[in-house]
N, C-alpha and C positions, 0 to 999 in steps of 0.2 A: 458273239457270235456277228460276221460284219456285212456290209453289202456284197463282196463276194460269194461267201458263205451262202447267203439268202437267195443270192444267182444261183448256185450250185444248186441248193434245194428245190429251186422252180425250175430248173430244168431234169433234174432226177425222176422226178413226180412225173412229168409226163413223161419221159424215155428214160425208165431205169436201165434200159439196154447200151447205151450210147459207150462209145468209146471213149476211153479216158482222153485219146488225142482231140477228139472232137469238141469234148466237154471244154478242156484248158482254152483251144481258140476259141471258144462261144465266151469265157468268161475270160480271157486275158491272162491266161496265166501259162508258164511253164508245165510243161507234163510231169514231171514231179510234184514242183507246187501243187497241183493240182488235185494230184493222187492222194498226198500227205494229207490236203483239206479234209477230202471224200474220207480216208481213214479215222481222222478225226473226229469227223461228224459220225462216224458208225461209232466212235470208243466211245464218244459221252453218250449213246443212245440217242441222239437225235433222230439217226437214221437208224429204224430198227430191222429193215428186213427187206429183200427186193422181193416183188412175187409178179405172177403174172395174173393177166384179167382176164377172166375164162366166160365165152359164151354160153350159157348156161344149157339152154335149149341143144344146144350141139354135144353137149355131154349127158345128155338126157335128164335135167332136171328143168321138167314141167311145171313145178309148182312152187314158188316163192310167197312166203308169209310173214308177217310180222305177227309175234304174238304178248301180249301186254301180260305180266304174271303180278298177284298181288301174294304174298304171303301171309300166313295163317300168324307167325311168330316175328317180330323185328328187332331182335337181343341178338347179337354180335355174331354170336356164334350159329343160328340160323340163316344167317346174311352169306356168311363165311362158309357153310356146308353145301347151300345151293350154288355160289360161286363157283366152289369146288367140282361139285357132280357135274353140271352141265359142261364140264371141260371134257369130258369123255364122253357126249354126246355128239355124235357126227353128224345129224342134221341140224344143230344147232350152230350155225357157222360166225353167228356175232353173238353179245350178250351185254347188253348193259345195264348200269344200277341207274336209274333213273328216280326223277323226283316227280311229284301228281299223284293222280291217282294209282296207279300201278308202282311195284317196284323194279320190275325188272321189262325191258324189250328184247324181244330174241328174235334173231332173223332165222329162219326156218328154210332149207332146202331140200327138194325131196321129186322124186319122178313124176307123182301124179297124185290125183287127190287120193285112189286107196292108200298110196304110200303115209298120205298126210295122216289118214283115221288110223292107220296103226299105230304110226307115232306118238299122236294124241294118246289113244286109247293105251297103248302097251310100254310108253316111255315117258311123254311128258307128264301124262295124270300120277308115275309112278316118284316124281321128284319130291322131296323133303318139302312139308310145311305150305304146301300149295291150297290157297283159298278160292283163289280165282284165276281163269285163263281167258283172253277176250282173243280171236284171232281177227287178224283182218289179211285179205289173201290181197297179193300184189296183181293188179289188172294187167298191170305194163310198168317198163323200167325206161323213165325218158332220162335220166342223170346217174351215172355209175361211177362209183370212184373218181369224183372231182377232185384236184390236187389243191391242199390248204393254201391259201394267199400267205405266201410270208413278206411281209414288208418291212 
């Protein structure tokens, strides 16, 4: 990855909808050369997807929380089972396997506190090998989806 690829990535992280002509102009390439570089970055898996960042409140998400999960078993099969099961729980919008006192950090998004209670009692508590759950409610979001710094 050279300096131009890095410049392309920095621009795309801020504006994933930029037109190829504008991107090419900003990085100093022809449109064809720029498009070819973007395709190569996609094919190499460096660009994994393009997404819209939504305003949670405007789509009915009133509660976001982070939940630390500690499992009762730490063998590979137990970890894999947990990671597989969370893929099918729509309220879990992010899942990180972490170090420290907990095993996983989940980001949860639901409509309201009643929905969170329902999620906790009827979904989260049914996940395999749960030993400990600790919820941290988000009071406000002061920085969201900031781009990676590519140097």
